[in-house]
C-alpha positions as CSV (number, residue, x, y, z in Angstrom):
1,X,0.0,0.0,0.0
2,X,1.2,3.5,-0.8
3,X,2.2,5.3,2.4
4,X,2.1,8.6,0.5
5,X,-1.7,8.4,0.3
6,X,-3.7,10.6,2.7
7,X,-4.7,8.8,5.9
8,X,-8.5,8.8,5.0
9,X,-7.7,7.1,1.6
10,X,-5.4,4.5,3.3
11,X,-8.2,3.7,5.8
12,X,-10.8,3.3,3.1
13,X,-8.3,1.1,1.1
14,X,-7.6,-1.0,4.3
15,X,-11.3,-1.6,4.9
16,X,-11.7,-2.7,1.3
17,X,-9.1,-5.4,2.0
18,X,-11.3,-8.6,2.6
19,X,-8.9,-10.2,5.1
20,X,-8.6,-7.0,7.2
21,X,-12.4,-6.4,7.0
22,X,-13.0,-10.0,8.2
23,X,-10.5,-9.6,11.1
24,X,-12.2,-6.3,12.1
25,X,-15.7,-7.9,12.0
26,X,-14.5,-10.9,14.0
27,X,-12.9,-8.7,16.6
28,X,-16.0,-6.6,17.0
29,X,-18.2,-9.8,17.2
30,X,-15.9,-11.2,19.8
31,X,-15.9,-8.1,21.9
32,X,-19.7,-8.0,21.9
33,X,-20.2,-11.7,22.5
34,X,-17.6,-12.4,25.2
35,X,-19.4,-10.7,28.1
36,X,-22.6,-12.6,27.3
37,X,-20.9,-15.9,26.7
38,X,-19.0,-15.6,30.0
39,X,-22.2,-15.0,31.8
40,X,-24.1,-17.8,30.0
41,X,-21.3,-20.2,30.8
42,X,-20.7,-19.1,34.3
43,X,-20.1,-21.9,36.7
44,X,-20.5,-19.4,39.5
45,X,-24.3,-18.9,39.2
46,X,-25.7,-19.4,42.7
47,X,-29.2,-20.9,42.8
48,X,-31.1,-19.3,45.6
49,X,-34.5,-20.0,47.2
50,X,-36.5,-17.6,49.3
51,X,-35.4,-19.1,52.6
52,X,-31.8,-18.2,51.7
53,X,-32.7,-14.6,51.9
54,X,-33.7,-14.8,55.5
55,X,-31.3,-14.3,58.4
56,X,-30.0,-17.7,59.6
57,X,-32.4,-19.5,61.9
58,X,-35.4,-17.5,60.7
59,X,-38.3,-19.3,59.1
60,X,-40.4,-18.0,56.2
61,X,-43.8,-16.4,56.7
62,X,-46.2,-19.3,57.6
63,X,-48.5,-20.4,54.7
64,X,-51.6,-19.8,56.8
65,X,-50.7,-16.1,57.3
66,X,-50.3,-15.5,53.6
67,X,-54.1,-15.3,53.0
68,X,-55.1,-13.0,55.8
69,X,-56.1,-9.6,54.4
70,X,-57.9,-6.8,56.2
71,X,-59.4,-5.2,53.1
72,X,-61.3,-2.6,55.1
73,X,-58.1,-1.7,57.0
74,X,-55.2,0.6,56.0
75,X,-53.4,0.0,52.6
76,X,-51.6,-3.3,52.2
77,X,-48.2,-1.6,52.4
78,X,-48.9,-0.5,56.0
79,X,-49.7,-4.1,56.8
80,X,-46.2,-5.3,55.8
81,X,-44.5,-7.3,58.6
82,X,-41.3,-5.8,59.9
83,X,-38.1,-7.4,58.3
84,X,-35.8,-9.1,60.7
85,X,-32.7,-8.3,58.7
86,X,-31.0,-8.9,55.4
87,X,-28.2,-11.2,54.2
88,X,-25.2,-9.8,52.3
89,X,-23.7,-13.2,51.5
90,X,-24.4,-12.8,47.8
91,X,-23.8,-9.1,47.2
92,X,-22.2,-8.7,43.8
93,X,-22.6,-12.4,42.9
94,X,-24.5,-13.9,40.0
95,X,-27.6,-15.6,41.3
96,X,-30.7,-17.3,40.0
97,X,-34.0,-16.9,41.9
98,X,-37.5,-18.1,41.0
99,X,-40.6,-16.1,41.9
100,X,-43.5,-14.2,40.6
101,X,-43.6,-10.9,38.7
102,X,-45.3,-7.8,40.2
103,X,-44.7,-5.1,37.5
104,X,-43.7,-1.6,38.4
105,X,-42.4,0.1,35.3
106,X,-43.0,-0.6,31.6
107,X,-41.5,0.1,28.2
108,X,-44.5,-0.2,26.0
109,X,-46.1,-3.5,27.0
110,X,-42.8,-5.0,28.3
111,X,-41.7,-4.8,32.0
112,X,-38.5,-3.0,32.8
113,X,-38.8,-2.9,36.6
114,X,-40.7,-5.4,38.8
115,X,-40.8,-6.8,42.3
116,X,-40.0,-10.5,42.4
117,X,-42.1,-12.0,45.1
118,X,-42.1,-15.6,46.7
119,X,-45.8,-16.3,46.3
120,X,-48.8,-15.4,44.2
121,X,-50.8,-12.4,45.5
122,X,-48.0,-10.8,47.5
123,X,-48.1,-7.0,47.4
124,X,-51.4,-6.9,45.6
125,X,-54.0,-9.2,47.1
126,X,-52.4,-9.9,50.4
127,X,-50.1,-7.8,52.6
128,X,-46.5,-7.8,51.3
129,X,-44.0,-10.1,52.9
130,X,-41.2,-8.6,54.9
131,X,-38.6,-6.6,53.0
132,X,-36.2,-9.5,53.2
133,X,-38.6,-11.6,51.1
134,X,-38.8,-9.0,48.2
135,X,-36.4,-8.3,45.3
136,X,-36.5,-5.3,43.1
137,X,-35.6,-6.5,39.6
138,X,-34.4,-4.1,36.9
139,X,-33.5,-5.1,33.3
140,X,-31.9,-3.2,30.5
141,X,-33.8,-5.4,28.0
142,X,-37.6,-5.1,28.7
143,X,-39.2,-8.4,29.5
144,X,-42.5,-9.3,27.7
145,X,-44.4,-10.6,30.8
146,X,-47.4,-12.8,30.2
147,X,-49.3,-11.0,33.0
148,X,-49.5,-10.2,36.7
149,X,-47.8,-12.9,38.8
150,X,-46.1,-14.8,36.0
151,X,-43.7,-17.4,37.4
152,X,-40.2,-16.6,36.3
153,X,-36.6,-17.4,37.0
154,X,-34.3,-14.4,37.1
155,X,-30.5,-14.6,36.8
156,X,-28.3,-11.6,37.4
157,X,-26.2,-9.6,39.9
158,X,-27.6,-9.6,43.4
159,X,-27.3,-7.1,46.2
160,X,-28.9,-5.7,49.3
161,X,-30.8,-2.5,48.7
162,X,-33.3,-0.6,50.8
163,X,-36.0,0.5,48.4
164,X,-39.4,1.9,49.0
165,X,-42.3,1.6,46.5
166,X,-46.0,2.4,46.8
167,X,-46.5,-1.4,47.3
168,X,-43.9,-2.3,49.8
169,X,-40.5,-1.8,51.4
170,X,-37.9,-3.9,49.5
171,X,-34.7,-5.4,50.9
172,X,-32.9,-6.8,47.9
173,X,-32.1,-5.8,44.3
174,X,-31.3,-7.9,41.2
175,X,-29.9,-6.5,38.0
176,X,-31.4,-9.0,35.5
177,X,-29.3,-10.5,32.7
178,X,-31.7,-13.3,32.0
179,X,-35.4,-13.6,32.7
180,X,-37.2,-16.8,31.7
181,X,-40.5,-18.5,32.4
182,X,-40.3,-20.8,35.4
183,X,-41.4,-24.3,34.6
């Protein structure tokens, strides 16, 4: 190639070179795919269940209390039991947690922010569980939810976070990389 050519002409000539163009495209594809591939193949995904989010020795809200609602009383958020504490064992770790979707924010018809709850009806039809049993999920890629209380499995970066919404006080956050229907 002629080094006397102006830089812009050399760059255009270089891109026209099929081998160089292939190498550039492969490099860009690898740069985009590597973070996703490393997440998808991560051996370090921690499978959590709702009891894992409770302080050691604490038992989850008894099933018989999940259906008690005082509809004539104050709003459901004011009936939320006090949280006994949070666990920070998984802060910054990639976790997978199943639960039910209670949508908060949308992009068109798809959900961008929701509360992941441990049982159907939490936060809407019955008082919300304690903050240590609620997870605020945010996602950069809107999720096309099939409706209120859809069972899903969410995988992403986990952390403790004191959040307050009109529905409940929330103790944990999850930045979702993958949301899929729960079998």
